[in-house]
C-alpha positions as a Markdown table, in Angstrom:
| # | Residue | x | y | z |
|---|---|---|---|---|
| 1 | Met | -10.1 | -28.6 | 15.2 |
| 2 | Leu | -12.0 | -26.9 | 18.0 |
| 3 | Met | -15.5 | -26.0 | 16.9 |
| 4 | Lys | -17.3 | -23.2 | 18.8 |
| 5 | Thr | -20.9 | -22.9 | 19.6 |
| 6 | Leu | -22.0 | -19.2 | 19.9 |
| 7 | Ile | -24.7 | -18.7 | 22.4 |
| 8 | Ser | -24.6 | -15.0 | 23.2 |
| 9 | Pro | -23.7 | -11.7 | 21.7 |
| 10 | Val | -20.6 | -11.6 | 23.9 |
| 11 | Ala | -19.5 | -15.0 | 22.6 |
| 12 | Leu | -20.1 | -13.9 | 19.1 |
| 13 | Val | -17.8 | -10.9 | 19.6 |
| 14 | Ile | -15.1 | -12.9 | 21.3 |
| 15 | Ser | -15.2 | -15.6 | 18.5 |
| 16 | Ala | -15.0 | -13.0 | 15.8 |
| 17 | Ala | -12.0 | -11.3 | 17.4 |
| 18 | Leu | -10.2 | -14.6 | 18.0 |
| 19 | Leu | -10.7 | -15.8 | 14.4 |
| 20 | Thr | -9.0 | -12.7 | 12.9 |
| 21 | Gly | -5.7 | -14.1 | 13.9 |
| 22 | Cys | -4.2 | -10.8 | 15.0 |
| 23 | Asp | -1.6 | -11.8 | 17.5 |
| 24 | Asp | -0.4 | -8.2 | 18.0 |
| 25 | Thr | -3.8 | -6.7 | 18.9 |
| 26 | Glu | -5.3 | -6.4 | 22.3 |
| 27 | Thr | -9.0 | -6.7 | 21.9 |
| 28 | Lys | -11.9 | -5.0 | 23.7 |
| 29 | Tyr | -15.3 | -6.7 | 23.8 |
| 30 | Glu | -18.6 | -4.9 | 24.1 |
| 31 | Thr | -22.0 | -6.4 | 24.8 |
| 32 | Asp | -23.2 | -5.8 | 21.3 |
| 33 | Thr | -21.8 | -7.5 | 18.2 |
| 34 | Lys | -19.1 | -5.0 | 17.4 |
| 35 | Tyr | -15.5 | -6.1 | 17.0 |
| 36 | Val | -13.3 | -3.3 | 18.3 |
| 37 | Pro | -9.5 | -3.8 | 17.9 |
| 38 | Val | -7.3 | -1.5 | 20.0 |
| 39 | Gln | -3.6 | -0.9 | 20.3 |
| 40 | Thr | -2.7 | -2.5 | 17.0 |
| 41 | Thr | 1.0 | -2.9 | 16.4 |
| 42 | Glu | 1.0 | -4.5 | 12.9 |
| 43 | Val | -1.4 | -4.3 | 10.0 |
| 44 | Lys | -1.4 | -6.6 | 7.0 |
| 45 | Val | -2.8 | -5.0 | 3.9 |
| 46 | Ala | -3.4 | -7.0 | 0.7 |
| 47 | Thr | -4.7 | -6.7 | -2.8 |
| 48 | Tyr | -6.2 | -9.7 | -4.7 |
| 49 | Asn | -7.9 | -9.9 | -8.1 |
| 50 | Leu | -10.2 | -12.8 | -7.2 |
| 51 | Ser | -11.5 | -13.5 | -10.8 |
| 52 | Phe | -15.1 | -13.6 | -9.5 |
| 53 | Asp | -16.3 | -12.1 | -12.8 |
| 54 | Arg | -19.6 | -13.7 | -13.7 |
| 55 | Asn | -22.1 | -13.4 | -16.6 |
| 56 | Thr | -24.5 | -11.5 | -14.2 |
| 57 | Phe | -24.2 | -10.0 | -10.7 |
| 58 | Glu | -27.1 | -12.3 | -9.8 |
| 59 | Asp | -25.0 | -15.3 | -10.7 |
| 60 | Leu | -22.3 | -14.3 | -8.1 |
| 61 | Val | -24.9 | -13.5 | -5.5 |
| 62 | Ala | -26.5 | -17.0 | -6.0 |
| 63 | Glu | -23.1 | -18.7 | -5.6 |
| 64 | Met | -22.3 | -16.8 | -2.5 |
| 65 | Gln | -25.6 | -17.8 | -0.9 |
| 66 | Ile | -25.0 | -21.6 | -1.2 |
| 67 | Ala | -24.9 | -23.0 | 2.3 |
| 68 | Pro | -21.7 | -24.9 | 3.4 |
| 69 | Ala | -23.6 | -28.2 | 3.6 |
| 70 | Lys | -24.7 | -27.9 | 0.0 |
| 71 | Gln | -21.2 | -26.8 | -1.1 |
| 72 | Lys | -19.8 | -30.0 | 0.4 |
| 73 | Glu | -22.4 | -32.1 | -1.4 |
| 74 | Leu | -21.5 | -30.4 | -4.7 |
| 75 | Val | -17.8 | -30.7 | -4.3 |
| 76 | Thr | -17.9 | -34.3 | -3.2 |
| 77 | Ala | -20.0 | -35.3 | -6.2 |
| 78 | Tyr | -17.8 | -33.3 | -8.5 |
| 79 | Leu | -14.6 | -35.1 | -7.3 |
| 80 | Asp | -16.1 | -38.6 | -7.3 |
| 81 | Gly | -17.6 | -38.2 | -10.7 |
| 82 | Thr | -21.3 | -38.5 | -9.7 |
| 83 | Ile | -22.1 | -34.9 | -10.3 |
| 84 | Ala | -25.1 | -34.2 | -12.5 |
| 85 | Glu | -24.2 | -32.3 | -15.7 |
| 86 | Thr | -26.6 | -29.5 | -14.7 |
| 87 | Asp | -24.7 | -29.0 | -11.4 |
| 88 | Lys | -21.1 | -29.2 | -12.8 |
| 89 | Thr | -20.6 | -25.5 | -13.5 |
| 90 | Thr | -22.0 | -24.5 | -10.1 |
| 91 | Ala | -19.7 | -27.1 | -8.4 |
| 92 | Glu | -16.6 | -25.6 | -10.2 |
| 93 | Lys | -17.6 | -22.1 | -9.1 |
| 94 | Val | -18.0 | -23.3 | -5.5 |
| 95 | Ile | -14.5 | -24.9 | -5.6 |
| 96 | Gln | -13.0 | -21.7 | -7.0 |
| 97 | Ile | -14.6 | -19.5 | -4.3 |
| 98 | Arg | -13.6 | -22.0 | -1.5 |
| 99 | Asn | -10.0 | -22.0 | -2.7 |
| 100 | Val | -10.0 | -18.2 | -2.8 |
| 101 | Ala | -11.4 | -18.2 | 0.7 |
| 102 | Ala | -8.7 | -20.6 | 1.7 |
| 103 | Ile | -6.0 | -18.3 | 0.3 |
| 104 | Ile | -7.5 | -15.4 | 2.4 |
| 105 | Gln | -7.7 | -17.6 | 5.5 |
| 106 | Lys | -4.1 | -18.8 | 5.0 |
| 107 | Asn | -2.7 | -15.2 | 4.6 |
| 108 | Arg | -5.1 | -13.5 | 7.1 |
| 109 | Pro | -4.8 | -9.9 | 5.8 |
| 110 | Asn | -6.4 | -7.3 | 8.1 |
| 111 | Val | -7.5 | -5.3 | 5.1 |
| 112 | Leu | -8.2 | -6.7 | 1.6 |
| 113 | Met | -9.0 | -5.0 | -1.7 |
| 114 | Met | -10.8 | -7.5 | -4.0 |
| 115 | Ala | -10.7 | -6.8 | -7.8 |
| 116 | Glu | -13.2 | -8.4 | -10.2 |
| 117 | Tyr | -15.9 | -8.7 | -7.6 |
| 118 | Asn | -19.0 | -7.9 | -9.5 |
| 119 | Asn | -21.7 | -5.7 | -8.0 |
| 120 | Asp | -25.0 | -4.0 | -9.0 |
| 121 | Gly | -23.2 | -1.1 | -10.6 |
| 122 | Thr | -23.6 | 1.3 | -7.7 |
| 123 | Gly | -22.2 | -0.8 | -4.9 |
| 124 | Lys | -25.3 | -0.5 | -2.8 |
| 125 | Asp | -26.3 | -4.2 | -3.0 |
| 126 | Lys | -23.9 | -6.0 | -0.6 |
| 127 | Ala | -25.5 | -9.4 | -0.9 |
| 128 | Ala | -22.5 | -11.0 | -2.7 |
| 129 | Leu | -20.2 | -9.7 | 0.1 |
| 130 | Thr | -22.3 | -10.8 | 3.0 |
| 131 | Gly | -22.7 | -14.2 | 1.4 |
| 132 | Phe | -19.0 | -14.6 | 0.9 |
| 133 | Gln | -18.4 | -13.8 | 4.6 |
| 134 | Ala | -21.1 | -16.0 | 6.0 |
| 135 | Asn | -20.8 | -19.0 | 3.8 |
| 136 | Tyr | -17.1 | -19.1 | 2.9 |
| 137 | Leu | -14.8 | -16.9 | 5.0 |
| 138 | Ser | -16.6 | -17.7 | 8.2 |
| 139 | Val | -16.3 | -21.4 | 7.5 |
| 140 | Ala | -13.0 | -23.3 | 7.8 |
| 141 | Gln | -11.5 | -24.1 | 4.4 |
| 142 | Ser | -8.6 | -26.4 | 3.4 |
| 143 | Ile | -5.0 | -25.6 | 2.6 |
| 144 | Asp | -5.1 | -28.8 | 0.6 |
| 145 | Gly | -7.7 | -27.6 | -1.9 |
| 146 | Ala | -11.0 | -29.2 | -3.0 |
| 147 | Gly | -12.2 | -32.0 | -0.8 |
| 148 | Gly | -9.4 | -31.5 | 1.7 |
| 149 | Glu | -9.7 | -31.4 | 5.5 |
| 150 | Ala | -11.0 | -28.2 | 6.9 |
| 151 | Asn | -7.7 | -27.1 | 8.5 |
| 152 | Leu | -7.7 | -23.3 | 8.2 |
| 153 | Glu | -9.2 | -20.9 | 10.7 |
| 154 | Pro | -12.2 | -18.8 | 9.6 |
| 155 | Ile | -11.7 | -15.1 | 9.3 |
| 156 | Glu | -14.1 | -12.2 | 10.0 |
| 157 | Tyr | -14.3 | -8.8 | 8.3 |
| 158 | Pro | -16.8 | -6.7 | 10.2 |
| 159 | His | -16.4 | -3.8 | 7.7 |
| 160 | Phe | -16.9 | -4.0 | 4.0 |
| 161 | Glu | -17.7 | -1.7 | 1.0 |
| 162 | Ser | -18.5 | -2.2 | -2.7 |
| 163 | Tyr | -17.9 | 0.7 | -5.0 |
| 164 | Ser | -19.7 | 2.2 | -8.0 |
| 165 | Thr | -18.2 | 1.5 | -11.3 |
| 166 | Asn | -18.0 | 2.8 | -14.9 |
| 167 | Thr | -17.9 | -0.8 | -16.3 |
| 168 | Gly | -21.0 | -1.4 | -18.4 |
| 169 | Leu | -22.4 | 2.1 | -17.7 |
| 170 | Phe | -23.8 | 3.3 | -21.0 |
| 171 | Ser | -22.2 | 6.6 | -22.1 |
| 172 | Gly | -24.6 | 7.7 | -24.9 |
| 173 | Leu | -21.6 | 8.2 | -27.2 |
| 174 | Asp | -20.0 | 6.1 | -30.0 |
| 175 | Leu | -16.9 | 5.5 | -28.0 |
| 176 | Asp | -15.8 | 2.5 | -30.1 |
| 177 | Asn | -16.2 | 4.4 | -33.4 |
| 178 | Asn | -18.2 | 1.7 | -35.1 |
| 179 | Gly | -20.8 | 4.2 | -36.3 |
| 180 | Lys | -23.4 | 3.1 | -33.8 |
| 181 | Ile | -24.5 | 4.4 | -30.4 |
| 182 | Glu | -25.7 | 1.3 | -28.5 |
| 183 | Glu | -25.7 | -0.2 | -25.1 |
| 184 | Gly | -22.9 | -2.7 | -24.6 |
| 185 | Pro | -19.2 | -2.8 | -23.7 |
| 186 | Gly | -18.0 | -0.7 | -26.6 |
| 187 | Asp | -20.0 | 2.4 | -25.8 |
| 188 | Ser | -19.8 | 2.1 | -22.0 |
| 189 | Trp | -17.5 | 4.4 | -19.9 |
| 190 | Gly | -15.6 | 1.2 | -19.0 |
| 191 | Phe | -15.7 | -2.2 | -20.7 |
| 192 | Gly | -18.4 | -4.4 | -19.3 |
| 193 | Trp | -21.3 | -6.4 | -20.6 |
| 194 | Tyr | -23.5 | -5.1 | -17.8 |
| 195 | His | -23.2 | -2.3 | -15.2 |
| 196 | Gly | -21.2 | -3.7 | -12.3 |
| 197 | Gln | -19.1 | -6.3 | -14.1 |
| 198 | Tyr | -15.4 | -6.2 | -13.1 |
| 199 | Ala | -16.1 | -4.0 | -10.1 |
| 200 | Phe | -14.0 | -4.0 | -6.9 |
| 201 | Ala | -14.7 | -4.2 | -3.2 |
| 202 | Leu | -13.0 | -3.8 | 0.2 |
| 203 | Met | -13.1 | -5.9 | 3.3 |
| 204 | Ser | -11.5 | -4.7 | 6.6 |
| 205 | Gln | -11.1 | -5.6 | 10.2 |
| 206 | Tyr | -10.8 | -1.8 | 10.9 |
| 207 | Glu | -13.4 | 0.9 | 10.5 |
| 208 | Ile | -13.7 | 2.3 | 7.0 |
| 209 | Asp | -14.2 | 6.0 | 7.1 |
| 210 | Thr | -17.1 | 6.1 | 4.6 |
| 211 | Glu | -17.9 | 9.7 | 5.4 |
| 212 | Asn | -14.5 | 10.8 | 4.2 |
| 213 | Thr | -14.1 | 8.3 | 1.3 |
| 214 | Arg | -13.6 | 10.0 | -2.0 |
| 215 | Thr | -14.6 | 8.5 | -5.4 |
| 216 | Phe | -13.5 | 9.8 | -8.8 |
| 217 | Gln | -15.9 | 7.9 | -11.1 |
| 218 | Thr | -16.8 | 11.0 | -13.1 |
| 219 | Phe | -13.3 | 12.6 | -13.2 |
| 220 | Lys | -12.6 | 13.5 | -16.9 |
| 221 | Trp | -9.6 | 12.1 | -18.6 |
| 222 | Lys | -8.9 | 15.5 | -20.2 |
| 223 | Asp | -8.5 | 17.1 | -16.7 |
| 224 | Leu | -5.5 | 14.9 | -15.7 |
| 225 | Glu | -2.3 | 17.0 | -16.1 |
| 226 | Gly | -0.5 | 16.4 | -19.3 |
| 227 | Glu | -3.2 | 14.3 | -21.0 |
| 228 | Gln | -4.4 | 14.7 | -24.6 |
| 229 | Ile | -6.7 | 12.9 | -27.0 |
| 230 | Pro | -5.3 | 9.4 | -27.6 |
| 231 | Thr | -4.5 | 8.5 | -31.2 |
| 232 | Ile | -4.4 | 5.3 | -33.3 |
| 233 | Thr | -0.8 | 4.2 | -32.7 |
| 234 | Leu | -1.0 | 0.4 | -33.1 |
| 235 | Cys | -1.5 | 0.0 | -36.8 |
| 236 | Asp | -0.1 | -3.5 | -37.6 |
| 237 | Asp | -3.6 | -4.9 | -37.8 |
| 238 | Pro | -5.7 | -2.8 | -40.2 |
| 239 | Gln | -8.8 | -4.8 | -39.3 |
| 240 | Lys | -8.8 | -3.2 | -35.8 |
| 241 | Ile | -8.9 | 0.3 | -37.2 |
| 242 | Pro | -12.5 | 1.5 | -37.6 |
| 243 | Asp | -13.9 | 2.2 | -41.0 |
| 244 | Gly | -13.2 | 5.7 | -42.1 |
| 245 | Met | -10.2 | 6.1 | -39.7 |
| 246 | Asn | -6.5 | 5.9 | -40.3 |
| 247 | Cys | -3.3 | 5.3 | -38.4 |
| 248 | Gly | -2.5 | 8.4 | -36.4 |
| 249 | Asp | -6.1 | 9.7 | -36.2 |
| 250 | Glu | -7.4 | 11.0 | -32.9 |
| 251 | Trp | -9.7 | 8.4 | -31.3 |
| 252 | Tyr | -12.2 | 10.8 | -29.8 |
| 253 | Ser | -13.8 | 13.8 | -31.4 |
| 254 | Thr | -13.3 | 17.2 | -29.6 |
| 255 | Glu | -16.9 | 16.9 | -28.3 |
| 256 | Glu | -16.3 | 13.4 | -26.9 |
| 257 | Trp | -13.0 | 14.3 | -25.3 |
| 258 | Glu | -14.8 | 16.9 | -23.2 |
| 259 | Lys | -17.0 | 14.1 | -21.7 |
| 260 | Val | -14.8 | 11.0 | -21.5 |
| 261 | Arg | -14.2 | 9.7 | -18.0 |
| 262 | Leu | -10.7 | 8.7 | -17.0 |
| 263 | Ser | -11.5 | 5.7 | -14.8 |
| 264 | Ser | -12.5 | 2.4 | -16.5 |
| 265 | Lys | -14.0 | 1.4 | -13.2 |
| 266 | Asn | -13.4 | 3.9 | -10.4 |
| 267 | His | -10.6 | 5.5 | -8.4 |
| 268 | Val | -11.3 | 5.4 | -4.7 |
| 269 | Asp | -9.6 | 7.0 | -1.7 |
| 270 | Ala | -11.0 | 5.1 | 1.3 |
| 271 | Pro | -9.4 | 6.0 | 4.7 |
| 272 | Ile | -9.3 | 3.2 | 7.3 |
| 273 | Ile | -9.0 | 4.0 | 11.0 |
| 274 | Ile | -6.5 | 2.0 | 12.9 |
| 275 | Pro | -6.4 | 2.3 | 16.8 |
| 276 | Thr | -2.8 | 2.2 | 18.1 |
| 277 | Lys | -1.2 | 2.9 | 21.5 |
| 278 | Asn | -0.4 | 6.4 | 20.2 |
| 279 | Gly | -4.0 | 7.1 | 19.1 |
| 280 | Lys | -5.8 | 6.6 | 15.8 |
| 281 | Glu | -3.8 | 6.2 | 12.6 |
| 282 | Ile | -5.4 | 6.9 | 9.3 |
| 283 | Ile | -4.3 | 5.0 | 6.1 |
| 284 | His | -5.7 | 6.0 | 2.8 |
| 285 | Leu | -6.4 | 3.0 | 0.6 |
| 286 | Leu | -6.1 | 4.3 | -3.0 |
| 287 | Met | -7.9 | 1.7 | -5.1 |
| 288 | Ser | -8.3 | 1.2 | -8.8 |
| 289 | His | -8.3 | -1.4 | -11.5 |
| 290 | Pro | -7.2 | 0.2 | -14.8 |
| 291 | Thr | -8.2 | -1.1 | -18.2 |
| 292 | Pro | -5.7 | -3.6 | -19.8 |
| 293 | Pro | -3.4 | -1.8 | -22.3 |
| 294 | Val | -4.2 | -4.2 | -25.1 |
| 295 | Phe | -7.1 | -5.4 | -27.4 |
| 296 | Asp | -7.3 | -2.2 | -29.6 |
| 297 | Thr | -5.3 | 0.3 | -31.6 |
| 298 | Gly | -3.8 | 2.2 | -28.7 |
| 299 | Lys | -6.6 | 3.9 | -26.8 |
| 300 | Asn | -6.5 | 1.3 | -24.1 |
| 301 | Lys | -2.8 | 1.7 | -23.7 |
| 302 | Ala | -3.1 | 5.4 | -23.3 |
| 303 | Gln | -6.0 | 5.1 | -20.8 |
| 304 | Asn | -4.2 | 2.4 | -18.7 |
| 305 | Ala | -1.2 | 4.7 | -18.4 |
| 306 | Ala | -3.4 | 7.7 | -17.5 |
| 307 | Glu | -5.3 | 5.6 | -14.8 |
| 308 | Val | -1.9 | 4.8 | -13.2 |
| 309 | Glu | -0.6 | 8.3 | -13.6 |
| 310 | Phe | -3.7 | 9.5 | -11.7 |
| 311 | Trp | -2.2 | 8.2 | -8.4 |
| 312 | Asn | 1.3 | 9.5 | -9.2 |
| 313 | Gln | -0.2 | 13.0 | -9.3 |
| 314 | Tyr | -2.8 | 12.5 | -6.6 |
| 315 | Ile | -0.3 | 11.6 | -3.9 |
| 316 | Gln | 1.5 | 14.8 | -4.7 |
| 317 | Gly | -1.6 | 16.7 | -3.6 |
| 318 | Lys | -2.1 | 18.5 | -6.9 |
| 319 | Glu | -5.0 | 20.9 | -6.8 |
| 320 | Phe | -6.8 | 20.1 | -10.1 |
| 321 | Phe | -8.4 | 16.9 | -8.8 |
| 322 | Tyr | -12.2 | 16.9 | -8.1 |
| 323 | Asp | -14.1 | 14.0 | -6.7 |
| 324 | Asp | -17.7 | 12.9 | -7.3 |
| 325 | Ala | -18.9 | 15.0 | -4.3 |
| 326 | Gly | -17.3 | 18.2 | -5.7 |
| 327 | Gln | -14.4 | 18.3 | -3.3 |
| 328 | Asn | -11.2 | 19.7 | -4.8 |
| 329 | Gly | -7.5 | 18.7 | -4.4 |
| 330 | Gly | -5.3 | 15.7 | -4.1 |
| 331 | Leu | -4.1 | 13.8 | -1.1 |
| 332 | Ala | -3.1 | 15.9 | 1.9 |
| 333 | Asp | 0.6 | 16.4 | 2.6 |
| 334 | Gly | 2.0 | 13.8 | 4.9 |
| 335 | Ala | -1.0 | 11.4 | 4.6 |
| 336 | Lys | -0.2 | 7.7 | 4.9 |
| 337 | Phe | -1.4 | 5.6 | 2.0 |
| 338 | Val | -1.4 | 2.3 | 0.1 |
| 339 | Ile | -2.0 | 2.3 | -3.6 |
| 340 | Met | -3.9 | -1.0 | -4.3 |
| 341 | Gly | -5.2 | -3.1 | -7.1 |
| 342 | Asp | -4.5 | -4.9 | -10.3 |
| 343 | Gln | -3.0 | -2.0 | -12.3 |
| 344 | Asn | -2.5 | -4.0 | -15.5 |
| 345 | Leu | 0.9 | -2.4 | -15.8 |
| 346 | Glu | 4.4 | -3.1 | -14.6 |
| 347 | Pro | 7.7 | -1.3 | -14.9 |
| 348 | Leu | 9.8 | -4.0 | -16.6 |
| 349 | Ala | 7.7 | -5.9 | -19.2 |
| 350 | Gly | 4.4 | -6.1 | -21.0 |
| 351 | Asp | 2.6 | -4.0 | -23.7 |
| 352 | Gly | 1.8 | -1.0 | -21.5 |
| 353 | Glu | 3.6 | 2.3 | -21.0 |
| 354 | Ser | 6.1 | 0.8 | -18.5 |
| 355 | Asp | 7.8 | 4.2 | -17.9 |
| 356 | Val | 4.6 | 5.5 | -16.2 |
| 357 | Met | 4.7 | 2.6 | -13.7 |
| 358 | Lys | 8.4 | 3.0 | -13.2 |
| 359 | Ala | 7.8 | 6.7 | -12.4 |
| 360 | Leu | 5.3 | 5.7 | -9.8 |
| 361 | His | 7.7 | 3.2 | -8.3 |
| 362 | Asp | 10.4 | 5.9 | -8.2 |
| 363 | Asn | 8.2 | 8.6 | -6.6 |
| 364 | Pro | 9.9 | 9.5 | -3.3 |
| 365 | Leu | 6.5 | 9.6 | -1.6 |
| 366 | Val | 6.3 | 5.8 | -2.2 |
| 367 | Asn | 8.2 | 3.4 | 0.1 |
| 368 | Gln | 11.4 | 2.6 | -1.8 |
| 369 | Lys | 12.3 | -0.4 | 0.3 |
| 370 | Val | 9.1 | -2.1 | -1.0 |
| 371 | Met | 9.0 | -0.8 | -4.6 |
| 372 | Asn | 12.7 | -0.7 | -5.4 |
| 373 | Gly | 14.5 | -2.5 | -2.6 |
| 374 | Glu | 14.8 | -5.5 | -0.4 |
| 375 | Leu | 11.1 | -5.8 | 0.4 |
| 376 | Tyr | 9.8 | -5.9 | -3.1 |
| 377 | Pro | 7.0 | -8.6 | -3.0 |
| 378 | Thr | 8.2 | -11.9 | -4.5 |
| 379 | Ser | 7.4 | -15.6 | -4.4 |
| 380 | Tyr | 9.0 | -18.9 | -5.2 |
| 381 | Gly | 5.8 | -19.9 | -7.1 |
| 382 | Ala | 6.3 | -17.1 | -9.6 |
| 383 | Ala | 9.9 | -18.0 | -10.3 |
| 384 | Glu | 8.9 | -21.7 | -10.8 |
| 385 | His | 6.0 | -20.6 | -13.1 |
| 386 | Ala | 8.3 | -18.5 | -15.2 |
| 387 | Val | 10.6 | -21.6 | -15.8 |
| 388 | Asp | 7.7 | -23.9 | -16.5 |
| 389 | Lys | 6.1 | -21.6 | -19.0 |
| 390 | Ala | 9.4 | -20.4 | -20.5 |
| 391 | Leu | 8.5 | -16.8 | -19.7 |
| 392 | Asp | 10.9 | -14.1 | -20.6 |
| 393 | His | 10.9 | -11.7 | -17.6 |
| 394 | Pro | 13.8 | -9.8 | -16.1 |
| 395 | Gln | 12.6 | -10.4 | -12.5 |
| 396 | Pro | 10.5 | -13.7 | -12.7 |
| 397 | Asn | 10.0 | -13.9 | -8.9 |
| 398 | Arg | 8.0 | -10.6 | -9.1 |
| 399 | Ile | 5.4 | -12.0 | -11.4 |
| 400 | Thr | 1.8 | -11.8 | -9.9 |
| 401 | Ser | -0.2 | -13.4 | -12.7 |
| 402 | Thr | -0.4 | -16.6 | -14.7 |
| 403 | Phe | 0.1 | -14.6 | -17.9 |
| 404 | Gly | 3.6 | -13.6 | -16.7 |
| 405 | Leu | 3.5 | -10.0 | -15.5 |
| 406 | Gly | 3.7 | -8.4 | -12.1 |
| 407 | Val | 0.7 | -6.2 | -12.3 |
| 408 | Asp | -0.8 | -6.4 | -8.8 |
| 409 | Tyr | 0.2 | -4.0 | -6.1 |
| 410 | Ala | 0.0 | -3.0 | -2.5 |
| 411 | Met | 2.2 | 0.1 | -2.8 |
| 412 | Pro | 2.8 | 1.8 | 0.6 |
| 413 | Ser | 3.8 | 5.4 | 1.3 |
| 414 | Ala | 7.3 | 6.2 | 2.4 |
| 415 | Asn | 6.0 | 7.3 | 5.8 |
| 416 | Leu | 4.7 | 3.8 | 6.6 |
| 417 | Asn | 7.1 | 1.5 | 8.5 |
| 418 | Ile | 6.9 | -1.6 | 6.3 |
| 419 | Val | 8.5 | -4.7 | 7.9 |
| 420 | Asp | 7.5 | -7.4 | 5.5 |
| 421 | Ala | 5.9 | -8.0 | 2.1 |
| 422 | Gly | 5.2 | -10.8 | -0.3 |
| 423 | Val | 3.2 | -12.5 | -3.0 |
| 424 | Tyr | 1.3 | -15.7 | -2.0 |
| 425 | Trp | 2.0 | -18.2 | -4.7 |
| 426 | Ala | 2.9 | -21.7 | -3.5 |
| 427 | Ala | 5.5 | -23.5 | -5.6 |
| 428 | Ser | 5.1 | -27.2 | -6.3 |
| 429 | Tyr | 7.1 | -28.1 | -3.3 |
| 430 | Glu | 5.3 | -25.8 | -0.9 |
| 431 | Glu | 2.1 | -26.2 | 1.2 |
| 432 | Gly | -1.0 | -25.0 | -0.5 |
| 433 | Arg | -0.1 | -25.9 | -4.1 |
| 434 | Lys | -3.6 | -27.3 | -4.9 |
| 435 | Leu | -5.0 | -23.8 | -4.3 |
| 436 | Phe | -3.3 | -22.8 | -7.5 |
| 437 | Asn | -2.8 | -26.0 | -9.6 |
| 438 | Asp | -5.2 | -28.9 | -9.3 |
| 439 | Ala | -5.5 | -31.2 | -12.3 |
| 440 | Arg | -8.9 | -32.4 | -11.1 |
| 441 | Ile | -10.6 | -29.0 | -11.6 |
| 442 | Gly | -11.9 | -27.6 | -14.8 |
| 443 | Gln | -10.3 | -28.1 | -18.2 |
| 444 | Tyr | -6.7 | -27.0 | -17.4 |
| 445 | Gly | -6.5 | -27.3 | -13.6 |
| 446 | Asp | -5.0 | -23.9 | -13.1 |
| 447 | Gly | -5.8 | -20.1 | -13.2 |
| 448 | Lys | -9.4 | -19.0 | -12.8 |
| 449 | Ser | -10.8 | -22.6 | -12.7 |
| 450 | Val | -8.9 | -23.4 | -9.5 |
| 451 | Ser | -8.7 | -19.9 | -7.8 |
| 452 | Ser | -7.6 | -16.9 | -9.9 |
| 453 | Asp | -5.2 | -16.0 | -12.6 |
| 454 | His | -3.8 | -13.4 | -10.2 |
| 455 | Arg | -2.0 | -13.7 | -6.9 |
| 456 | Met | -2.5 | -12.0 | -3.6 |
| 457 | Val | 0.1 | -9.3 | -2.9 |
| 458 | Trp | 0.5 | -8.0 | 0.7 |
| 459 | Ile | 2.6 | -5.7 | 2.9 |
| 460 | Lys | 2.8 | -5.5 | 6.6 |
| 461 | Ala | 3.1 | -2.1 | 8.4 |
| 462 | Lys | 4.3 | -1.8 | 12.0 |
| 463 | Phe | 3.1 | 1.0 | 14.3 |
């Protein structure tokens, strides 16, 4: 592999541009350290739940700040069995991060939404993102997993954002109906043991229009068209029903319903600016990570459905929406978009309200070749996993998670010319298998211990 020594700002710029791997982009270099792509013809947009959840945000920052030389030392000791017990957990986390970085380098998306990427709650502290770029993405990783030869090209993302989140943000209300108002996941606007857990972030090789980014962290559940107070509908396990409540009862009081936020994390509309031969193209990245529709008596199921339905109504431009800055209205008519994220819902299987996701798939504003046609993202690894685990799924090659559901999306608008799409999940007979299954790592050698329990989903748009 050719290693480059950067001796000037111009060299830095040229290197950053070359490492992006955008064969269809002419590149302009300036004497500062900006990377300015022009006349783009194809853009690859991906979503990936990285499973970078940690016990604290500081834990993730510390892991991202580990220098490559120290990483190699930890990984080598882990694999040869000489690792100190006190370093073992850190080594496993380093292996996970390096494998995730390898997946990103292998697929080379120009734009990447990353779910389960913890932050400080507000998104202002970017230390975990800058560390990921400097110590992992900017360093050659291996397609062969832990300890393999560094045979992948580094990749650079000059633009990145982290977004505020409702997870772990204390509401001041008894939202879990246990008779106590206390800080913790039960009484937070979104489930999280601390503010910033399970947040999401964005990395891009194109400018993110932060000035026109809209967030909907404080949008009230009650204000989404057609919504009403969720009730206790899952009554098979009486122990899950709070004391003093019964099957069929409304989960929130009238007073609470006036205050409850829709988004378990955030709903974000972040425009990116893509220079093409015909001028600047704007794509709205519509990002969210709804709560799973399980673990309780039905409130989560209703909230998950509402968080997905949010986008179905937003892309129709309905006027009742209001963002955190006080701006009203939904997406502008004719705007290009990609709905992104781990939605914890799919149209064919699972415990959620599948009809809600099916309606979003069927919305004519959404690209039907991708969501109902020949370009629906699939993988051989998913189909093989379904056989290995005896999973009952009507479309096994569409699965995007180790738990057997296709819940991750990069869902483009109908007015985007999509030429390709896929899920990156290497089967046992394909290159890159050890980025997903590696018996040397962790207790089980798969899932979050190796990389993630979710898979990267991507689409490619042509301009």
